[in-house]
TILUM-292764 format. One record per residue: residue number from 0; residue in one letter; chain; x negated, y negated, z of N, C-alpha, C in turn. Coordinates in Angstrom, 3 decimals, m for minus. Layout:
REM residues N
<rec pos="NUM" code="A" unit="A" n_X="X" n_Y="Y" n_Z="Z" ca_X="X" ca_Y="Y" ca_Z="Z" c_X="X" c_Y="Y" c_Z="Z"/>
...
***
This chain:
REM residues 87
<rec pos="0" code="M" unit="A" n_X="m84.233" n_Y="m106.232" n_Z="110.805" ca_X="m84.826" ca_Y="m105.444" ca_Z="111.787" c_X="m86.504" c_Y="m105.275" c_Z="111.645"/>
<rec pos="1" code="L" unit="A" n_X="m87.095" n_Y="m105.621" n_Z="112.864" ca_X="m88.717" ca_Y="m105.134" ca_Z="112.810" c_X="m88.943" c_Y="m104.578" c_Z="113.979"/>
<rec pos="2" code="S" unit="A" n_X="m89.746" n_Y="m103.586" n_Z="113.435" ca_X="m90.440" ca_Y="m102.651" ca_Z="114.592" c_X="m91.973" c_Y="m103.110" c_Z="114.752"/>
<rec pos="3" code="V" unit="A" n_X="m92.233" n_Y="m102.895" n_Z="116.101" ca_X="m93.763" ca_Y="m103.126" ca_Z="116.439" c_X="m94.029" c_Y="m101.892" c_Z="117.176"/>
<rec pos="4" code="I" unit="A" n_X="m94.767" n_Y="m101.065" n_Z="116.495" ca_X="m95.387" ca_Y="m99.855" ca_Z="117.320" c_X="m96.564" c_Y="m99.918" c_Z="117.281"/>
<rec pos="5" code="T" unit="A" n_X="m97.666" n_Y="m98.812" n_Z="117.912" ca_X="m98.946" ca_Y="m98.932" ca_Z="118.017" c_X="m98.952" c_Y="m97.535" c_Z="116.851"/>
<rec pos="6" code="F" unit="A" n_X="m100.349" n_Y="m97.528" n_Z="116.345" ca_X="m100.798" ca_Y="m96.327" ca_Z="115.794" c_X="m102.270" c_Y="m96.264" c_Z="115.904"/>
<rec pos="7" code="R" unit="A" n_X="m102.774" n_Y="m94.838" n_Z="115.412" ca_X="m104.333" ca_Y="m95.170" ca_Z="115.692" c_X="m105.089" c_Y="m94.914" c_Z="114.132"/>
<rec pos="8" code="T" unit="A" n_X="m104.232" n_Y="m94.418" n_Z="113.148" ca_X="m104.748" ca_Y="m94.550" ca_Z="111.856" c_X="m103.865" c_Y="m94.983" c_Z="110.980"/>
<rec pos="9" code="P" unit="A" n_X="m104.138" n_Y="m95.377" n_Z="109.515" ca_X="m103.356" ca_Y="m95.772" ca_Z="108.599" c_X="m102.494" c_Y="m94.769" c_Z="108.314"/>
<rec pos="10" code="K" unit="A" n_X="m102.973" n_Y="m93.566" n_Z="108.203" ca_X="m102.027" ca_Y="m92.488" ca_Z="107.862" c_X="m100.752" c_Y="m92.124" c_Z="108.835"/>
<rec pos="11" code="E" unit="A" n_X="m101.390" n_Y="m92.558" n_Z="110.018" ca_X="m100.120" ca_Y="m92.481" ca_Z="111.290" c_X="m99.342" c_Y="m93.366" c_Z="110.864"/>
<rec pos="12" code="A" unit="A" n_X="m99.759" n_Y="m94.744" n_Z="110.945" ca_X="m98.620" ca_Y="m95.868" ca_Z="110.341" c_X="m97.599" c_Y="m95.369" c_Z="109.440"/>
<rec pos="13" code="V" unit="A" n_X="m98.211" n_Y="m95.253" n_Z="108.264" ca_X="m97.335" ca_Y="m94.681" ca_Z="107.057" c_X="m96.669" c_Y="m93.768" c_Z="107.633"/>
<rec pos="14" code="E" unit="A" n_X="m96.694" n_Y="m92.417" n_Z="108.189" ca_X="m95.910" ca_Y="m91.338" ca_Z="108.804" c_X="m94.841" c_Y="m92.075" c_Z="109.882"/>
<rec pos="15" code="K" unit="A" n_X="m95.111" n_Y="m93.117" n_Z="110.580" ca_X="m94.329" ca_Y="m93.610" ca_Z="111.482" c_X="m93.179" c_Y="m94.567" c_Z="110.656"/>
<rec pos="16" code="A" unit="A" n_X="m93.776" n_Y="m95.217" n_Z="109.867" ca_X="m92.968" ca_Y="m96.060" ca_Z="108.746" c_X="m91.885" c_Y="m95.305" c_Z="108.025"/>
<rec pos="17" code="N" unit="A" n_X="m92.400" n_Y="m94.171" n_Z="107.450" ca_X="m91.349" ca_Y="m93.394" ca_Z="106.675" c_X="m90.604" c_Y="m92.664" c_Z="107.344"/>
<rec pos="18" code="N" unit="A" n_X="m90.767" n_Y="m92.540" n_Z="108.773" ca_X="m89.924" ca_Y="m91.465" ca_Z="109.412" c_X="m88.663" c_Y="m92.374" c_Z="110.159"/>
<rec pos="19" code="T" unit="A" n_X="m87.888" n_Y="m93.229" n_Z="109.324" ca_X="m86.654" ca_Y="m93.888" ca_Z="109.523" c_X="m85.565" c_Y="m93.408" c_Z="108.168"/>
<rec pos="20" code="P" unit="A" n_X="m84.588" n_Y="m93.526" n_Z="108.877" ca_X="m83.424" ca_Y="m93.623" ca_Z="107.322" c_X="m83.291" c_Y="m94.611" c_Z="106.614"/>
<rec pos="21" code="F" unit="A" n_X="m84.125" n_Y="m95.899" n_Z="106.995" ca_X="m84.079" ca_Y="m96.919" ca_Z="106.131" c_X="m85.545" c_Y="m97.217" c_Z="105.264"/>
<rec pos="22" code="G" unit="A" n_X="m85.237" n_Y="m97.994" n_Z="104.278" ca_X="m86.251" ca_Y="m98.351" ca_Z="103.392" c_X="m86.230" c_Y="m99.577" c_Z="102.256"/>
<rec pos="23" code="L" unit="A" n_X="m85.880" n_Y="m100.584" n_Z="102.760" ca_X="m85.719" ca_Y="m101.876" ca_Z="102.090" c_X="m86.864" c_Y="m102.616" c_Z="101.734"/>
<rec pos="24" code="S" unit="A" n_X="m87.714" n_Y="m102.745" n_Z="102.531" ca_X="m89.030" ca_Y="m103.424" ca_Z="102.562" c_X="m90.007" c_Y="m103.071" c_Z="103.778"/>
<rec pos="25" code="A" unit="A" n_X="m91.096" n_Y="m102.927" n_Z="103.194" ca_X="m92.478" ca_Y="m102.845" ca_Z="104.333" c_X="m93.587" c_Y="m104.272" c_Z="104.121"/>
<rec pos="26" code="G" unit="A" n_X="m94.004" n_Y="m104.376" n_Z="104.905" ca_X="m95.302" ca_Y="m105.263" ca_Z="104.946" c_X="m96.505" c_Y="m104.636" c_Z="105.690"/>
<rec pos="27" code="V" unit="A" n_X="m97.675" n_Y="m104.846" n_Z="104.870" ca_X="m99.222" ca_Y="m104.464" ca_Z="105.335" c_X="m100.013" c_Y="m105.637" c_Z="105.281"/>
<rec pos="28" code="W" unit="A" n_X="m100.647" n_Y="m105.919" n_Z="106.755" ca_X="m101.592" ca_Y="m106.856" ca_Z="106.871" c_X="m102.823" c_Y="m105.890" c_Z="107.123"/>
<rec pos="29" code="T" unit="A" n_X="m103.782" n_Y="m106.441" n_Z="106.412" ca_X="m105.093" ca_Y="m106.101" ca_Z="106.570" c_X="m106.160" c_Y="m106.702" c_Z="105.708"/>
<rec pos="30" code="D" unit="A" n_X="m107.203" n_Y="m106.566" n_Z="106.014" ca_X="m108.417" ca_Y="m107.378" ca_Z="105.184" c_X="m108.900" c_Y="m106.850" c_Z="104.218"/>
<rec pos="31" code="K" unit="A" n_X="m108.584" n_Y="m105.329" n_Z="103.728" ca_X="m108.994" ca_Y="m104.746" ca_Z="103.120" c_X="m107.787" c_Y="m104.223" c_Z="101.705"/>
<rec pos="32" code="G" unit="A" n_X="m108.543" n_Y="m104.691" n_Z="100.531" ca_X="m107.525" ca_Y="m104.422" ca_Z="99.489" c_X="m107.295" c_Y="m103.104" c_Z="99.089"/>
<rec pos="33" code="S" unit="A" n_X="m108.342" n_Y="m101.966" n_Z="99.404" ca_X="m108.067" ca_Y="m100.910" ca_Z="98.875" c_X="m107.092" c_Y="m100.180" c_Z="99.852"/>
<rec pos="34" code="R" unit="A" n_X="m107.168" n_Y="m100.484" n_Z="101.213" ca_X="m106.089" ca_Y="m99.943" ca_Z="102.304" c_X="m104.651" c_Y="m100.429" c_Z="101.759"/>
<rec pos="35" code="I" unit="A" n_X="m104.507" n_Y="m101.740" n_Z="101.278" ca_X="m103.242" ca_Y="m102.228" ca_Z="101.109" c_X="m102.633" c_Y="m101.440" c_Z="99.937"/>
<rec pos="36" code="L" unit="A" n_X="m103.565" n_Y="m101.245" n_Z="98.725" ca_X="m103.130" ca_Y="m100.301" ca_Z="97.439" c_X="m102.794" c_Y="m98.774" c_Z="98.120"/>
<rec pos="37" code="W" unit="A" n_X="m103.450" n_Y="m98.333" n_Z="98.912" ca_X="m103.241" ca_Y="m97.019" ca_Z="99.316" c_X="m101.757" c_Y="m96.956" c_Z="100.209"/>
<rec pos="38" code="M" unit="A" n_X="m101.572" n_Y="m97.877" n_Z="101.340" ca_X="m100.751" ca_Y="m97.811" ca_Z="101.976" c_X="m99.178" c_Y="m98.017" c_Z="100.972"/>
<rec pos="39" code="A" unit="A" n_X="m99.210" n_Y="m99.063" n_Z="100.230" ca_X="m98.220" ca_Y="m99.422" ca_Z="99.353" c_X="m97.828" c_Y="m98.366" c_Z="98.326"/>
<rec pos="40" code="N" unit="A" n_X="m98.723" n_Y="m97.549" n_Z="98.171" ca_X="m98.369" ca_Y="m96.138" ca_Z="97.262" c_X="m97.860" c_Y="m95.291" c_Z="98.036"/>
<rec pos="41" code="Q" unit="A" n_X="m97.879" n_Y="m95.080" n_Z="99.460" ca_X="m97.691" ca_Y="m93.990" ca_Z="100.462" c_X="m96.274" c_Y="m94.305" c_Z="101.114"/>
<rec pos="42" code="L" unit="A" n_X="m95.951" n_Y="m95.917" n_Z="101.237" ca_X="m94.601" ca_Y="m96.245" ca_Z="102.121" c_X="m93.483" c_Y="m96.039" c_Z="101.037"/>
<rec pos="43" code="R" unit="A" n_X="m92.603" n_Y="m95.634" n_Z="101.466" ca_X="m91.110" ca_Y="m95.424" ca_Z="100.687" c_X="m90.237" c_Y="m96.496" c_Z="101.081"/>
<rec pos="44" code="A" unit="A" n_X="m90.483" n_Y="m97.592" n_Z="100.499" ca_X="m89.646" ca_Y="m98.833" ca_Z="100.583" c_X="m89.386" c_Y="m99.598" c_Z="99.248"/>
<rec pos="45" code="G" unit="A" n_X="m88.277" n_Y="m100.145" n_Z="99.038" ca_X="m88.341" ca_Y="m100.657" ca_Z="97.857" c_X="m89.167" c_Y="m102.141" c_Z="97.522"/>
<rec pos="46" code="V" unit="A" n_X="m89.658" n_Y="m102.629" n_Z="98.510" ca_X="m90.680" ca_Y="m103.399" ca_Z="97.991" c_X="m91.790" c_Y="m103.323" c_Z="99.115"/>
<rec pos="47" code="V" unit="A" n_X="m92.968" n_Y="m103.681" n_Z="98.807" ca_X="m93.950" ca_Y="m103.482" ca_Z="99.941" c_X="m94.885" c_Y="m104.916" c_Z="99.773"/>
<rec pos="48" code="W" unit="A" n_X="m94.731" n_Y="m105.600" n_Z="100.751" ca_X="m95.593" ca_Y="m107.135" ca_Z="100.942" c_X="m96.717" c_Y="m106.828" c_Z="101.572"/>
<rec pos="49" code="A" unit="A" n_X="m97.905" n_Y="m107.685" n_Z="100.749" ca_X="m99.237" ca_Y="m107.579" ca_Z="101.331" c_X="m99.553" c_Y="m108.955" c_Z="102.014"/>
<rec pos="50" code="N" unit="A" n_X="m100.054" n_Y="m108.795" n_Z="103.301" ca_X="m100.372" ca_Y="m110.052" ca_Z="103.988" c_X="m99.464" c_Y="m111.272" c_Z="103.941"/>
<rec pos="51" code="T" unit="A" n_X="m98.106" n_Y="m110.816" n_Z="103.793" ca_X="m97.054" ca_Y="m111.830" ca_Z="103.723" c_X="m95.796" c_Y="m111.022" c_Z="103.725"/>
<rec pos="52" code="F" unit="A" n_X="m94.756" n_Y="m111.937" n_Z="103.809" ca_X="m93.331" ca_Y="m111.148" ca_Z="103.994" c_X="m92.196" c_Y="m111.966" c_Z="103.180"/>
<rec pos="53" code="N" unit="A" n_X="m91.299" n_Y="m111.262" n_Z="102.490" ca_X="m90.282" ca_Y="m111.900" ca_Z="101.922" c_X="m90.413" c_Y="m113.124" c_Z="100.546"/>
<rec pos="54" code="K" unit="A" n_X="m91.740" n_Y="m112.907" n_Z="100.155" ca_X="m92.236" ca_Y="m113.426" ca_Z="98.874" c_X="m92.286" c_Y="m112.547" c_Z="97.692"/>
<rec pos="55" code="F" unit="A" n_X="m91.499" n_Y="m112.883" n_Z="96.707" ca_X="m91.467" ca_Y="m112.130" ca_Z="95.326" c_X="m91.040" c_Y="m112.861" c_Z="94.278"/>
<rec pos="56" code="D" unit="A" n_X="m91.391" n_Y="m112.331" n_Z="93.136" ca_X="m90.736" ca_Y="m113.075" ca_Z="91.742" c_X="m89.092" c_Y="m112.448" c_Z="91.735"/>
<rec pos="57" code="P" unit="A" n_X="m88.138" n_Y="m113.728" n_Z="91.689" ca_X="m86.785" ca_Y="m113.293" ca_Z="91.525" c_X="m86.464" c_Y="m112.449" c_Z="90.319"/>
<rec pos="58" code="T" unit="A" n_X="m87.187" n_Y="m112.343" n_Z="89.490" ca_X="m86.609" ca_Y="m111.745" ca_Z="88.272" c_X="m87.316" c_Y="m110.277" c_Z="88.198"/>
<rec pos="59" code="S" unit="A" n_X="m88.104" n_Y="m109.898" n_Z="89.411" ca_X="m88.667" ca_Y="m108.489" ca_Z="89.551" c_X="m87.364" c_Y="m107.471" c_Z="90.295"/>
<rec pos="60" code="P" unit="A" n_X="m87.493" n_Y="m106.268" n_Z="89.584" ca_X="m86.352" ca_Y="m105.536" ca_Z="90.237" c_X="m86.447" c_Y="m105.333" c_Z="91.674"/>
<rec pos="61" code="F" unit="A" n_X="m85.572" n_Y="m105.171" n_Z="92.548" ca_X="m85.464" ca_Y="m105.179" ca_Z="94.120" c_X="m84.523" c_Y="m104.092" c_Z="94.429"/>
<rec pos="62" code="G" unit="A" n_X="m84.916" n_Y="m103.272" n_Z="95.032" ca_X="m83.698" ca_Y="m102.210" ca_Z="95.879" c_X="m84.726" c_Y="m101.678" c_Z="96.954"/>
<rec pos="63" code="G" unit="A" n_X="m83.652" n_Y="m100.768" n_Z="97.627" ca_X="m84.472" ca_Y="m99.853" ca_Z="98.676" c_X="m84.195" c_Y="m98.400" c_Z="98.290"/>
<rec pos="64" code="Y" unit="A" n_X="m84.704" n_Y="m97.516" n_Z="99.486" ca_X="m84.675" ca_Y="m96.200" ca_Z="99.421" c_X="m83.970" c_Y="m95.688" c_Z="100.712"/>
<rec pos="65" code="K" unit="A" n_X="m83.396" n_Y="m94.778" n_Z="100.875" ca_X="m82.801" ca_Y="m93.905" ca_Z="101.581" c_X="m81.481" c_Y="m94.677" c_Z="101.900"/>
<rec pos="66" code="E" unit="A" n_X="m81.176" n_Y="m94.761" n_Z="103.221" ca_X="m79.858" ca_Y="m95.653" ca_Z="103.652" c_X="m79.995" c_Y="m97.225" c_Z="103.242"/>
<rec pos="67" code="S" unit="A" n_X="m80.994" n_Y="m97.678" n_Z="102.635" ca_X="m81.083" ca_Y="m99.093" ca_Z="102.460" c_X="m80.786" c_Y="m99.372" c_Z="101.217"/>
<rec pos="68" code="G" unit="A" n_X="m80.129" n_Y="m98.815" n_Z="100.400" ca_X="m79.948" ca_Y="m99.016" ca_Z="98.907" c_X="m79.863" c_Y="m97.902" c_Z="97.850"/>
<rec pos="69" code="F" unit="A" n_X="m79.553" n_Y="m97.795" n_Z="96.854" ca_X="m79.317" ca_Y="m97.057" ca_Z="95.616" c_X="m79.546" c_Y="m97.956" c_Z="94.278"/>
<rec pos="70" code="G" unit="A" n_X="m80.329" n_Y="m97.789" n_Z="93.457" ca_X="m80.633" ca_Y="m98.386" ca_Z="92.428" c_X="m81.451" c_Y="m99.947" c_Z="92.692"/>
<rec pos="71" code="R" unit="A" n_X="m81.642" n_Y="m100.503" n_Z="91.566" ca_X="m82.342" ca_Y="m102.018" ca_Z="91.685" c_X="m81.206" c_Y="m102.909" c_Z="91.312"/>
<rec pos="72" code="E" unit="A" n_X="m81.719" n_Y="m104.276" n_Z="91.444" ca_X="m81.011" ca_Y="m105.212" ca_Z="91.602" c_X="m82.174" c_Y="m106.342" c_Z="90.850"/>
<rec pos="73" code="G" unit="A" n_X="m81.862" n_Y="m107.048" n_Z="89.676" ca_X="m82.863" ca_Y="m108.000" ca_Z="89.343" c_X="m83.752" c_Y="m107.126" c_Z="88.062"/>
<rec pos="74" code="G" unit="A" n_X="m84.124" n_Y="m108.054" n_Z="87.147" ca_X="m85.140" ca_Y="m107.617" ca_Z="86.242" c_X="m84.352" c_Y="m106.870" c_Z="85.037"/>
<rec pos="75" code="L" unit="A" n_X="m85.064" n_Y="m106.022" n_Z="84.309" ca_X="m84.401" ca_Y="m105.217" ca_Z="83.168" c_X="m83.883" c_Y="m103.942" c_Z="84.086"/>
<rec pos="76" code="P" unit="A" n_X="m84.313" n_Y="m103.429" n_Z="85.262" ca_X="m83.761" ca_Y="m102.223" ca_Z="85.637" c_X="m82.404" c_Y="m102.858" c_Z="86.399"/>
<rec pos="77" code="G" unit="A" n_X="m82.183" n_Y="m103.947" n_Z="86.580" ca_X="m80.795" ca_Y="m104.502" ca_Z="87.284" c_X="m79.840" c_Y="m104.672" c_Z="86.252"/>
<rec pos="78" code="L" unit="A" n_X="m80.361" n_Y="m104.758" n_Z="85.177" ca_X="m79.147" ca_Y="m105.033" ca_Z="84.020" c_X="m78.867" c_Y="m103.505" c_Z="83.515"/>
<rec pos="79" code="A" unit="A" n_X="m79.692" n_Y="m102.659" n_Z="83.626" ca_X="m79.161" ca_Y="m101.310" ca_Z="82.977" c_X="m77.913" c_Y="m100.675" c_Z="83.322"/>
<rec pos="80" code="A" unit="A" n_X="m77.419" n_Y="m101.077" n_Z="84.461" ca_X="m76.043" ca_Y="m100.655" ca_Z="84.722" c_X="m74.994" c_Y="m101.218" c_Z="83.987"/>
<rec pos="81" code="Y" unit="A" n_X="m75.251" n_Y="m102.309" n_Z="83.677" ca_X="m74.253" ca_Y="m103.168" ca_Z="82.739" c_X="m74.192" c_Y="m102.714" c_Z="81.143"/>
<rec pos="82" code="L" unit="A" n_X="m75.386" n_Y="m102.057" n_Z="80.773" ca_X="m75.524" ca_Y="m101.824" ca_Z="79.370" c_X="m75.248" c_Y="m100.349" c_Z="79.048"/>
<rec pos="83" code="K" unit="A" n_X="m74.954" n_Y="m99.423" n_Z="80.109" ca_X="m74.444" ca_Y="m97.990" ca_Z="79.967" c_X="m73.125" c_Y="m98.013" c_Z="79.235"/>
<rec pos="84" code="G" unit="A" n_X="m73.069" n_Y="m97.195" n_Z="78.075" ca_X="m71.772" ca_Y="m96.925" ca_Z="77.401" c_X="m71.355" c_Y="m98.089" c_Z="76.549"/>
<rec pos="85" code="T" unit="A" n_X="m72.333" n_Y="m98.748" n_Z="76.170" ca_X="m72.172" ca_Y="m100.014" ca_Z="75.094" c_X="m72.703" c_Y="m99.802" c_Z="73.731"/>
<rec pos="86" code="E" unit="A" n_X="m73.327" n_Y="m98.375" n_Z="73.668" ca_X="m73.667" ca_Y="m98.203" ca_Z="72.366" c_X="m72.533" c_Y="m97.753" c_Z="71.281"/>
***
């Protein structure tokens, strides 16, 4: 699902983006690196892409927030579920 909505400030954009039951991924398009870092820290999403979408290292952990998932797949966090209780 892709939502296109208007906003006046980056803070308002983050509030609108976080006001959803989902949180699998988010994308931020801007020419300011500091804004990308600030927004990525504020957004409640499993992954935040900067000036692109659906590009990531397949070995990095991936998962969502809220109704978009629980836990992480891939990377070391994805292996943790298989290692519990083996000690």
